C-alpha positions as CSV (number, residue, x, y, z in Angstrom):
1,X,29.2,-22.9,-18.2
2,X,26.5,-25.4,-17.8
3,X,24.1,-25.3,-15.5
4,X,23.0,-28.6,-13.6
5,X,19.2,-28.5,-11.6
6,X,18.5,-30.9,-9.2
7,X,15.6,-33.0,-10.4
8,X,15.6,-35.3,-7.2
9,X,16.6,-38.9,-6.7
10,X,17.7,-40.9,-10.1
11,X,14.7,-43.1,-11.3
12,X,15.8,-43.5,-14.8
13,X,19.2,-43.7,-16.2
14,X,20.4,-45.1,-19.6
15,X,17.6,-47.7,-20.3
16,X,17.6,-48.7,-16.3
17,X,14.9,-48.2,-13.7
18,X,16.3,-47.6,-10.4
19,X,14.6,-47.3,-7.5
20,X,15.8,-46.1,-4.2
21,X,14.9,-46.6,-0.5
22,X,16.2,-46.5,3.4
23,X,16.3,-50.3,2.2
24,X,18.9,-50.3,-0.4
25,X,18.7,-49.6,-4.1
26,X,16.6,-51.5,-7.2
27,X,17.8,-52.1,-10.9
28,X,15.8,-53.3,-13.4
29,X,14.8,-53.3,-17.6
30,X,11.3,-53.5,-17.2
31,X,10.5,-50.0,-19.1
32,X,13.5,-50.9,-21.9
33,X,12.0,-54.5,-22.4
34,X,8.2,-53.1,-22.5
35,X,10.3,-51.6,-26.2
36,X,11.5,-53.7,-27.6
37,X,8.2,-56.0,-27.3
38,X,6.9,-54.0,-29.7
39,X,10.1,-53.5,-31.9
40,X,10.1,-57.0,-32.5
41,X,6.4,-57.9,-31.9
42,X,6.5,-60.3,-29.6
43,X,3.6,-59.4,-26.9
44,X,2.0,-62.3,-27.4
45,X,4.4,-64.6,-27.3
46,X,4.3,-67.9,-24.4
47,X,7.2,-68.2,-21.8
48,X,9.6,-70.2,-22.7
49,X,11.1,-70.9,-19.3
50,X,15.1,-70.0,-19.7
51,X,16.6,-68.9,-22.3
52,X,18.0,-71.6,-23.7
53,X,16.7,-74.3,-26.6
54,X,15.9,-77.8,-24.9
55,X,17.7,-78.8,-28.4
56,X,19.8,-77.6,-30.5
57,X,23.4,-76.1,-30.2
58,X,24.3,-73.4,-31.3
59,X,27.9,-73.8,-31.7
60,X,27.6,-76.9,-33.4
61,X,29.9,-77.6,-36.7
62,X,26.8,-78.4,-38.4
63,X,24.7,-75.2,-37.9
64,X,27.7,-72.4,-39.5
65,X,26.7,-72.0,-42.9
66,X,23.2,-71.5,-43.8
67,X,21.4,-73.4,-46.6
68,X,19.6,-71.7,-49.8
69,X,16.3,-72.0,-48.1
70,X,17.5,-70.2,-45.0
71,X,19.2,-67.8,-46.6
72,X,15.5,-66.9,-48.2
73,X,14.2,-67.1,-44.8
74,X,16.2,-64.9,-43.0
75,X,16.8,-62.0,-45.2
76,X,15.5,-58.9,-44.0
77,X,15.5,-60.3,-40.5
78,X,17.0,-57.7,-38.0
79,X,19.5,-60.0,-36.6
80,X,22.0,-57.6,-35.3
81,X,19.8,-55.0,-34.3
82,X,18.5,-58.2,-32.5
83,X,21.8,-59.2,-31.2
84,X,22.9,-55.6,-29.8
85,X,19.4,-55.4,-28.3
86,X,19.9,-58.0,-26.7
87,X,23.4,-57.3,-25.5
88,X,22.6,-54.4,-23.7
89,X,20.6,-56.0,-21.7
90,X,23.0,-58.5,-20.5
91,X,25.8,-56.2,-20.2
92,X,23.6,-53.8,-18.1
93,X,21.7,-55.5,-15.5
94,X,20.1,-59.5,-17.0
95,X,23.7,-61.8,-16.4
96,X,21.1,-64.2,-16.9
97,X,21.0,-64.3,-20.7
98,X,25.3,-63.5,-21.0
99,X,25.9,-66.9,-22.0
100,X,22.7,-67.4,-24.7
101,X,23.9,-64.2,-26.0
102,X,27.3,-64.3,-26.4
103,X,26.6,-67.6,-28.5
104,X,24.2,-66.2,-30.3
105,X,26.8,-62.9,-31.5
106,X,29.7,-65.1,-31.6
107,X,27.7,-66.4,-35.3
108,X,25.2,-62.2,-36.1
109,X,28.6,-62.4,-38.7
110,X,26.8,-66.0,-40.4
111,X,23.7,-66.3,-39.1
112,X,21.3,-69.7,-39.6
113,X,17.8,-69.6,-39.0
114,X,17.7,-71.4,-35.2
115,X,20.3,-67.9,-34.6
116,X,17.2,-65.9,-35.8
117,X,15.4,-68.3,-33.1
118,X,18.2,-67.7,-30.1
119,X,17.2,-64.5,-30.5
120,X,13.3,-64.2,-30.5
121,X,13.6,-67.1,-27.7
122,X,15.7,-64.9,-25.2
123,X,13.6,-62.0,-26.5
124,X,10.2,-63.8,-24.8
125,X,12.2,-64.5,-21.7
126,X,12.6,-60.8,-20.8
127,X,9.0,-60.3,-21.8
128,X,8.0,-62.7,-19.5
129,X,10.6,-61.8,-16.6
130,X,10.7,-57.9,-16.6
131,X,11.3,-57.3,-13.2
132,X,13.3,-59.3,-12.5
133,X,17.0,-57.6,-11.7
134,X,19.7,-56.4,-9.1
135,X,18.8,-55.3,-5.8
136,X,21.7,-54.0,-3.5
137,X,21.1,-53.2,0.5
138,X,23.2,-52.0,3.1
139,X,21.9,-54.8,5.1
140,X,23.3,-57.8,4.1
141,X,24.7,-60.5,6.7
142,X,27.9,-60.6,4.5
143,X,30.2,-58.3,6.2
144,X,28.6,-54.9,4.5
145,X,31.3,-53.3,2.2
146,X,33.0,-56.9,1.4
147,X,33.7,-58.0,-2.7
148,X,32.5,-62.3,-3.4
149,X,32.9,-63.9,-6.4
150,X,32.3,-67.0,-8.2
151,X,34.1,-68.1,-11.8
152,X,33.6,-71.3,-13.9
153,X,34.3,-72.8,-17.6
154,X,32.8,-75.0,-19.8
155,X,36.0,-76.9,-21.1
156,X,35.7,-77.1,-25.0
157,X,31.8,-76.0,-25.0
158,X,32.3,-74.6,-28.4
159,X,32.0,-77.4,-30.8
160,X,33.0,-75.8,-34.1
161,X,35.8,-74.2,-32.6
162,X,37.0,-76.3,-29.7
163,X,36.9,-72.8,-27.9
164,X,36.0,-72.7,-24.0
165,X,33.6,-70.6,-22.6
166,X,34.4,-68.3,-19.2
167,X,32.1,-66.9,-16.6
168,X,32.1,-65.1,-13.4
169,X,30.6,-63.0,-11.1
170,X,31.4,-60.7,-8.8
171,X,28.7,-59.7,-5.6
172,X,28.8,-56.8,-3.4
173,X,25.8,-55.7,-1.4
174,X,23.6,-58.7,-1.9
175,X,24.2,-58.6,-5.8
176,X,26.4,-58.7,-8.6
177,X,28.1,-55.2,-9.9
178,X,30.2,-57.0,-12.6
179,X,30.0,-60.9,-14.7
180,X,31.1,-61.9,-18.0
181,X,30.5,-64.8,-20.0
182,X,33.0,-65.1,-22.5
183,X,35.2,-67.3,-25.1
184,X,38.9,-67.9,-23.6
185,X,41.1,-67.0,-26.8
186,X,43.0,-69.5,-26.5
187,X,42.8,-73.6,-27.1
188,X,42.9,-75.2,-23.7
189,X,43.7,-79.0,-23.6
190,X,42.9,-79.6,-20.2
191,X,39.3,-78.6,-18.2
192,X,42.1,-77.6,-15.3
193,X,43.7,-75.0,-17.4
194,X,40.2,-73.9,-19.1
195,X,39.0,-73.0,-15.0
196,X,42.6,-71.8,-15.0
197,X,41.8,-69.2,-17.1
198,X,38.6,-68.5,-16.4
199,X,40.1,-67.8,-12.8
200,X,43.0,-65.1,-14.1
201,X,40.1,-63.3,-16.1
202,X,38.1,-62.8,-13.4
203,X,40.9,-62.6,-10.7
204,X,41.5,-58.9,-13.2
205,X,37.8,-57.8,-12.6
206,X,38.0,-58.7,-8.2
207,X,41.3,-56.4,-8.8
208,X,39.8,-53.1,-10.5
209,X,36.7,-53.5,-8.1
210,X,39.1,-53.0,-4.9
211,X,41.2,-50.0,-6.5
212,X,37.5,-48.7,-7.5
213,X,35.8,-49.4,-4.3
214,X,38.9,-48.0,-1.9
215,X,38.4,-44.7,-4.2
216,X,35.0,-44.4,-3.5
217,X,35.4,-44.8,0.2
218,X,34.6,-49.0,0.5
219,X,38.4,-50.0,1.2
220,X,38.7,-53.9,1.4
221,X,40.5,-55.3,4.3
222,X,40.1,-58.7,4.1
223,X,41.1,-61.2,1.0
224,X,38.5,-61.0,-1.7
225,X,36.6,-64.8,-1.6
226,X,36.6,-66.3,-4.9
227,X,34.6,-69.7,-4.9
228,X,35.9,-71.9,-8.2
229,X,34.4,-76.1,-8.8
230,X,37.8,-77.4,-9.9
231,X,40.0,-78.4,-7.7
232,X,42.8,-79.0,-10.0
233,X,42.7,-75.5,-10.9
234,X,42.7,-74.3,-7.1
235,X,45.6,-76.6,-6.4
236,X,47.5,-74.9,-9.6
237,X,47.0,-71.8,-8.2
238,X,48.6,-73.0,-5.0
239,X,52.0,-74.9,-6.7
240,X,54.3,-72.7,-8.0
241,X,56.3,-75.9,-8.7
242,X,57.1,-77.0,-12.2
243,X,54.8,-79.4,-13.6
244,X,55.4,-81.4,-17.1
245,X,50.7,-81.0,-17.8
246,X,51.1,-77.1,-16.6
247,X,54.7,-76.2,-18.2
248,X,52.7,-74.5,-21.6
249,X,50.3,-72.1,-19.7
250,X,51.0,-68.5,-20.4
251,X,52.8,-66.6,-17.8
252,X,50.4,-64.2,-17.4
253,X,47.6,-66.9,-16.2
254,X,49.5,-66.9,-13.5
255,X,48.9,-63.5,-12.2
256,X,46.8,-65.6,-10.0
257,X,49.2,-66.8,-7.7
258,X,50.7,-62.9,-7.3
259,X,47.4,-61.7,-6.3
260,X,46.8,-65.1,-4.2
261,X,50.3,-63.9,-3.1
262,X,50.1,-60.9,-2.0
263,X,46.8,-61.2,-0.3
264,X,44.5,-59.5,-2.9
265,X,42.5,-63.0,-2.8
266,X,41.4,-66.3,-1.3
267,X,40.8,-69.2,-3.3
268,X,37.6,-71.4,-1.6
269,X,36.4,-74.7,-3.3
270,X,32.5,-76.2,-3.9
271,X,31.1,-78.6,-5.4
272,X,30.0,-77.9,-8.9
273,X,26.6,-78.1,-8.7
274,X,26.2,-75.3,-6.4
275,X,28.4,-73.0,-8.5
276,X,26.1,-70.4,-9.6
277,X,28.9,-69.4,-12.2
278,X,27.6,-72.0,-13.7
279,X,25.0,-70.3,-15.3
280,X,27.4,-68.0,-17.4
281,X,29.3,-71.0,-19.0
282,X,26.8,-73.6,-20.4
283,X,22.7,-74.2,-20.8
284,X,21.6,-75.2,-18.1
285,X,18.1,-77.6,-17.4
286,X,14.9,-75.4,-16.1
287,X,15.5,-76.8,-12.9
288,X,19.0,-76.0,-12.3
289,X,18.5,-72.6,-14.2
290,X,16.0,-71.7,-11.9
291,X,18.4,-72.6,-9.0
292,X,21.3,-70.4,-9.8
293,X,19.1,-67.7,-11.8
294,X,17.8,-67.2,-7.7
295,X,20.7,-66.8,-6.8
296,X,22.3,-64.3,-8.6
297,X,19.2,-62.2,-9.4
298,X,16.0,-60.7,-7.4
299,X,11.9,-61.0,-8.6
300,X,11.6,-57.4,-7.9
301,X,7.6,-57.6,-8.3
302,X,7.6,-59.3,-4.7
303,X,9.8,-58.9,-1.6
304,X,13.1,-60.5,-2.6
305,X,13.2,-63.2,-0.5
306,X,13.0,-67.0,-2.0
307,X,13.1,-70.7,-0.3
308,X,15.1,-73.2,-2.0
309,X,16.0,-76.2,-0.6
310,X,15.4,-75.4,3.2
311,X,17.5,-72.6,2.7
312,X,16.3,-68.7,2.8
313,X,17.6,-66.5,0.0
314,X,17.6,-62.7,-0.8
315,X,19.5,-59.7,-0.7
316,X,20.1,-60.0,3.7
317,X,21.0,-63.7,3.4
318,X,23.2,-64.4,-0.2
319,X,24.3,-67.5,-0.6
320,X,27.2,-67.2,0.3
321,X,27.0,-65.8,3.9
322,X,25.6,-69.2,4.7
């Protein structure tokens, strides 16, 4: 038999710093990021502002193979270790770097100098935002216990292979509890198809989370609201009629229509500039990146409240509560 000790409230688990109080629970990676600073010698690096370069594309066909000079430069560089360290952060608490890390991971077996520089930039970004994290609160003005999701796609964004990137987030109690940024397996022939595939991937996550929360005592009594910025994908999800331009779309992606028919989800359209899932699919300007970042994560060093274009964002009043 194994003995079990009661060591009080959970404060640290699997690299995550956890703080619980009467209002809610915060999760961040300050301790983990501190270790990365010493591992990769980034103690004195400047703040890059965002994890993405202002110039340079990690998926450009011209960066597929390294030159002999670059191979010499990259020799001994811990590229796989660096990518792995970033992937762990991106999949546990930091959805804000998920897209950039995903692009790096696609080229980790055959990197160039630009990919190592991208790793260092992401690490520098984490160093200067160690307390950016997630805040779950029972005081969320959105009906407590209800899931909310957003989805987006960057059509043919991978310039080397012309695959699209799908991105999605699912919120619960004021912060995301699930997210993804990944390359779609098939080449979409239109932006509508790319968005529809991304929607199908998100719906599977939503269905899983609805079942899980129900088992934990938080049954989802209403359809989960899913925000999408593509009107054509929105219409395709609601129209089962035969269409020449969509007849080739694989049957598996029409799972979305069944989820709508059974009352598991309901779709809502929003403008592309207002979709926070944009951050999961493409590199954004500093201003737009910060705008969506404040809708997804919080600076836990201070009270998590953000004034943004006349609106007040907080875990109690998230972007979707307006």
